[in-house]
C-alpha positions as CSV (number, residue, x, y, z in Angstrom):
1,M,-7.9,-18.7,-16.1
2,F,-6.7,-15.3,-15.2
3,G,-4.4,-14.8,-12.2
4,S,-5.7,-12.5,-9.5
5,E,-3.4,-9.7,-10.5
6,A,-4.7,-9.8,-14.1
7,V,-8.3,-9.7,-12.8
8,K,-7.5,-6.7,-10.6
9,V,-5.9,-4.9,-13.5
10,A,-8.8,-5.7,-15.8
11,I,-11.4,-4.5,-13.3
12,F,-9.3,-1.3,-12.7
13,A,-9.0,-0.8,-16.4
14,L,-12.7,-1.1,-16.9
15,S,-13.3,1.4,-14.0
16,V,-10.9,3.9,-15.5
17,A,-12.4,3.4,-19.0
18,G,-15.8,4.4,-17.5
19,L,-14.2,7.5,-16.1
20,A,-12.9,8.3,-19.6
21,S,-16.4,9.5,-20.5
22,L,-16.1,12.4,-18.1
23,S,-15.2,15.7,-19.5
24,P,-11.6,16.4,-18.5
25,P,-10.3,18.3,-16.7
26,A,-12.4,17.8,-13.7
27,S,-11.8,19.2,-10.2
28,A,-13.1,18.3,-6.8
29,Q,-12.6,20.8,-4.0
30,S,-13.0,21.1,-0.3
31,A,-11.3,23.0,2.5
32,D,-9.1,19.9,3.1
33,F,-7.8,19.2,-0.4
34,N,-8.0,19.9,-4.1
35,L,-8.2,17.1,-6.6
36,T,-7.2,17.6,-10.3
37,Y,-7.6,14.6,-12.6
38,H,-7.6,13.9,-16.3
39,V,-8.5,10.7,-18.1
40,E,-7.7,10.1,-21.8
41,R,-8.0,7.3,-24.3
42,T,-5.3,7.2,-27.0
43,P,-4.5,4.7,-29.7
44,A,-1.7,2.5,-28.5
45,A,0.2,3.1,-31.8
46,K,0.5,6.7,-30.8
47,L,1.2,6.3,-27.0
48,S,2.4,3.2,-25.3
49,I,2.2,2.6,-21.6
50,E,6.0,2.8,-21.4
51,T,6.0,6.2,-23.1
52,C,3.2,7.4,-20.8
53,S,5.1,6.4,-17.7
54,R,8.4,7.9,-19.0
55,I,6.6,11.3,-19.6
56,A,5.0,11.2,-16.1
57,T,8.4,10.5,-14.5
58,Q,10.1,13.2,-16.5
59,V,7.5,15.9,-15.7
60,A,7.8,14.9,-12.0
61,R,11.5,15.4,-12.0
62,Q,11.2,18.7,-13.8
63,S,8.6,19.7,-11.2
64,K,11.0,18.6,-8.4
65,L,8.5,15.9,-7.2
66,S,9.5,12.5,-6.0
67,A,8.4,9.7,-8.3
68,E,8.5,5.9,-8.3
69,S,6.9,3.5,-10.7
70,Q,5.6,-0.1,-10.7
71,S,5.1,-2.0,-13.9
72,F,2.8,-4.9,-14.9
73,P,4.2,-5.6,-18.4
74,R,1.7,-5.2,-21.3
75,Q,-1.0,-4.2,-18.7
76,L,-0.3,-1.3,-16.5
77,V,2.4,1.1,-15.3
78,L,1.7,3.1,-12.1
79,V,3.8,6.2,-11.4
80,K,3.2,7.8,-8.0
81,G,4.9,10.5,-5.9
82,G,4.6,14.0,-4.7
83,N,6.0,16.3,-2.0
84,R,5.8,15.2,1.6
85,G,3.1,17.2,3.4
86,T,1.9,19.1,0.4
87,G,0.3,16.5,-1.9
88,I,0.5,13.4,-4.0
89,F,0.0,12.3,-7.5
90,T,-0.7,9.1,-9.4
91,V,-0.5,8.3,-13.0
92,Q,-1.9,5.1,-14.3
93,C,-0.9,4.1,-17.9
94,I,-3.3,1.2,-18.8
95,A,-3.1,-1.0,-21.9
96,V,-6.6,-1.9,-23.1
97,G,-6.0,-4.8,-25.3
98,T,-3.5,-4.0,-28.0
99,T,-5.3,-1.0,-29.4
100,T,-5.7,1.6,-26.7
101,T,-3.8,3.3,-23.9
102,V,-5.8,4.9,-21.1
103,S,-4.0,7.5,-19.1
104,A,-5.5,8.5,-15.7
105,V,-3.6,11.4,-14.1
106,Q,-4.5,12.6,-10.6
107,G,-2.9,15.4,-8.5
108,I,-4.0,15.9,-4.9
109,D,-3.0,19.1,-3.2
110,Y,-3.5,19.2,0.6
111,R,-5.0,22.7,0.5
112,E,-8.1,24.4,-0.7
113,G,-6.9,25.6,-4.1
114,K,-4.9,24.0,-6.9
115,G,-1.2,23.9,-6.1
116,A,1.9,22.1,-7.4
117,L,0.3,18.7,-7.7
118,G,-2.7,20.0,-9.6
119,N,-0.3,21.9,-11.9
120,Y,1.7,18.6,-12.3
121,A,-1.5,16.8,-13.4
122,D,-2.2,19.5,-15.9
123,K,1.4,19.4,-17.3
124,V,1.5,15.6,-17.6
125,F,-1.9,15.6,-19.4
126,A,-0.7,18.2,-21.8
127,S,2.6,16.4,-22.4
128,L,0.8,13.1,-23.0
129,K,-1.5,14.7,-25.6
130,L,1.4,16.3,-27.3
131,A,3.3,13.1,-27.4
132,A,0.3,11.3,-29.0
133,K,0.1,13.7,-32.0
């Protein structure tokens, strides 16, 4: 029997896997915020969840954004942070079995157009793709 945390992670992973069929990058915009997100499936042999989270944290530091992470070993690493008052980001590095890593990167700018957090999401996505080559 799975523990409730394992079930939550499995449900979340399935939800993100469904989003992976969207054409990245996608952007949602309103007068209140700008959302930039990317979802990518990568063979686990090319990109582990640990490498995914390390890259997300490094790019946050380079971008002068706060970052903290939470790990569920062999399942999920969540990296989140941002700049107080200007936006937030989340990066989920999800293990799908032992064969695939799904990375879901979101940057939310509290303004109409893309700003530092949207740019962060784009940089992380590009860095993850480069690391997986």
